[in-house]
N, C-alpha and C positions, 0 to 999 in steps of 0.2 A: 515689432509692437507692442510684444509680452516682454519683452526686453525692458523697452520704454514703462511700461507701467507697472513691471518687478522695483522700478528705477525707484516710481514716483510713492508708489504707497511700503515700501524703505524706505528713505530717508528718511519722515517724523519719527521712525525706532533707532537712527544710529547718530552718529557724533557726535555735534552740539547739541544739536535738538533734543534730540533721547527724550521724545513726548512720548511714547507710551511701549510696553513690552510687545506687541502683533499692530502686525498694521489692518486687521478686523476693529480693535481695538478705538482706532484713532476716528473719533465722531467727525472729523470733517472727508475722511478719503470713501474713495468708493472701494474701498478693497474689501471689505464686508460684501458687497455686490458679489466680488469677481470671485472669494474664494467661498462662501458660504452660502452667494442666491440670494441671501437676504439685503433686502434696504436696508440702509439706518436712515431714516428721519425721512428723503427726502428718495425722488427717484433716480436712476441712473440709465442712464440709455446705451446699449452696451457697445466697442467698436465692430463687432462681430451685424447688431443689425441695422450700420448703417453703409449696405449695400450700395446705392443708389453715391456715396461721396466719394470721389480718385484723389487721392490723398499723394499724388504722385507728384502731381505736374507741379514745374517752379515758376517761380516769375521772376520776370526780368529786373534786375536792378532791387530784391530783397535777397536777403538771406533766409538761409530753408525750408522750405514746400510750403506751400498754396494749397487750397483746394477749394477743389470746382463742382458742384449739386449738379447731378443730370437728373434730376426729374423737374417740375415746376412748380416748386415752392420756391431756392432763393436763384 
């Protein structure tokens, strides 16, 4: 999961995008929350708080993984 977050957060700072010098400075990123523990204008739910979600169930006929809530909300 950390590898995926690093990719998503670093993407605006590299290659053809090059939108900012640091992921924490990109306005539309949750990187500031994960790096500094500060919300940048909107609340972020950390994946570490999502212990009621199983991210490993594969759905037949679909590429990638699906998720299934294990609580009463979904």
